[in-house]
Structures are given as C-alpha cells and as structure tokens.
C-alpha positions as CSV (number, residue, x, y, z in Angstrom):
1,P,103.2,114.0,94.2
2,V,102.4,111.4,96.9
3,I,105.7,109.6,96.4
4,L,107.7,112.9,96.5
5,F,105.8,113.9,99.7
6,F,106.6,110.6,101.3
7,A,110.3,110.7,100.3
8,F,110.7,114.4,101.4
9,L,108.9,113.7,104.7
10,N,111.0,110.6,105.4
11,V,114.2,112.6,104.8
12,F,113.0,115.2,107.2
13,L,111.9,112.7,109.8
14,I,115.2,110.8,109.6
15,S,117.5,113.9,109.5
16,G,115.5,116.1,111.8
17,K,115.7,114.1,115.0
18,N,116.7,117.2,117.0
19,I,113.7,119.2,115.8
20,L,111.4,116.3,116.7
21,L,112.9,116.1,120.1
22,R,112.2,119.8,120.7
23,W,108.6,119.1,119.7
24,N,108.5,116.0,121.9
25,A,107.5,113.9,118.9
26,D,108.6,110.3,118.7
27,Q,110.7,109.8,115.5
28,E,109.9,106.1,115.2
29,I,106.2,106.6,115.5
30,L,106.2,109.3,112.9
31,I,108.3,107.2,110.4
32,L,106.0,104.2,110.9
33,G,102.9,106.3,110.7
34,N,104.1,108.0,107.5
35,A,104.9,104.5,106.0
36,I,101.5,103.1,106.9
37,L,99.8,106.2,105.5
38,F,101.8,106.0,102.3
39,I,101.0,102.3,101.7
40,I,97.3,102.8,102.5
41,T,97.1,105.8,100.2
42,L,98.7,103.9,97.3
43,I,96.2,101.0,97.8
44,S,93.3,103.5,98.1
45,F,94.5,105.4,95.0
46,L,94.6,102.2,93.0
47,L,91.1,101.2,94.0
48,A,89.8,104.7,93.1
49,Q,91.7,104.7,89.8
50,R,90.1,101.4,88.8
51,G,86.7,103.0,89.3
52,L,87.9,106.0,87.1
53,H,88.2,103.7,84.1
54,H,84.6,102.4,84.4
55,S,82.0,103.8,82.0
56,N,79.5,104.5,84.7
57,P,80.4,107.7,86.6
58,Y,78.7,106.5,89.8
59,V,81.2,103.6,90.0
60,F,84.0,106.2,90.3
61,V,82.2,108.1,93.0
62,R,81.6,104.9,94.9
63,S,85.2,103.8,94.5
64,V,86.5,107.1,95.8
65,Y,84.2,107.0,98.8
66,G,85.0,103.4,99.4
67,S,88.8,103.9,99.2
68,I,88.7,106.9,101.6
69,M,86.5,105.0,104.0
70,M,88.9,102.0,103.9
71,K,91.8,104.3,104.5
72,L,90.0,105.9,107.4
73,F,89.1,102.6,109.1
74,I,92.6,101.2,108.7
75,C,94.1,104.3,110.2
76,M,91.6,104.3,113.1
77,I,92.5,100.6,113.8
78,A,96.2,101.5,113.7
79,A,95.7,104.4,116.1
80,F,93.6,102.3,118.5
81,I,96.3,99.6,118.4
82,Y,99.0,102.2,119.2
83,I,96.9,103.8,122.0
84,F,96.1,100.3,123.4
85,L,99.7,99.2,123.4
86,Y,101.3,102.5,124.7
87,K,98.6,103.8,127.1
88,K,101.1,105.3,129.6
89,N,103.8,106.2,127.1
90,L,101.5,107.6,124.5
91,N,103.2,110.3,122.4
92,K,100.5,112.8,121.6
93,P,102.5,115.1,119.3
94,A,103.4,112.1,117.1
95,L,99.8,110.9,117.1
96,F,98.4,114.3,116.2
97,T,101.0,114.7,113.5
98,C,100.0,111.4,112.0
99,M,96.4,112.6,112.0
100,A,97.5,115.7,110.1
101,L,99.4,113.5,107.7
102,Y,96.3,111.5,107.1
103,L,94.6,114.7,105.9
104,V,97.5,115.7,103.7
105,Y,97.7,112.3,102.0
106,T,93.9,112.3,101.5
107,F,93.9,115.7,99.9
108,L,96.8,114.8,97.7
109,E,95.0,111.6,96.6
110,V,91.8,113.3,95.8
111,G,93.6,116.1,94.0
112,I,95.3,113.6,91.7
113,L,92.1,111.7,91.1
114,M,90.3,115.0,90.2
115,K,93.0,115.8,87.7
116,L,92.7,112.4,86.2
117,L,89.0,112.8,86.0
118,K,89.3,116.0,84.1
119,K,91.5,114.3,81.6
120,R,88.8,111.8,80.7
121,K,87.2,112.5,77.4
122,D,83.8,111.0,78.1
123,V,83.0,113.1,81.3
C-alpha cells in the first residue's frame, strides 16, 4: 500500500502541475517531500518489522515508537532546513501538504504493522 500510494501520488504530482499552480503549491517541493517521506517510511517500517519478529512483545512496541519518533525528527529537521533556506520564498501550501502526507504515511505504516501483528501466531 505504501509503494502504491507513493507511485500514485508521484504520478499526480508530475502530471497535475496546473492543479498545483491553482493551489499555489510548489511541485518540486511536493515531489521531494513525497520522496523523503517514502524513504523514511520504508526505513521506519523495516525497523518496526524487525521488532515484530522478536519474542518479547515489548520489543515490538519500542521499535514502533522508536521508528515513528525517528521519522518525526527527520521530517522536522528537513522542514527546518527548508524553512531556513527559503525564508522569504517559503511555499506554505506545499509545506502543509507535506505535513499531511507525513500523517498519511504514518497511518499506512501503522496499519500494515497492525495487520502483520494480527497474523503472528504467538500473540
């Protein structure tokens, strides 16, 4: 689901330049933000999935919290870098859209992890 969402969103962002211009959203920032969120989500998912295979259930919980916190801090750092570099030319619609995308990617990741957790036999 995460890969399909990433692909669908990139197709929309690349082909929907006119729509993005009407919304005053910077296409390049949205594509870059989507790519960063996708990569961070994959890394976060792999960290949480590694905790899923551990026999101690608290390891899974810690790995999920840790992966979400890692993703949050990396996204905050990326946002601060963007804000610092483009103070006067800051594109708020693109920044807020990336914030919403962070939530979508996080919900997708947690949903997939919960399905995998339900499939485990020993839980």
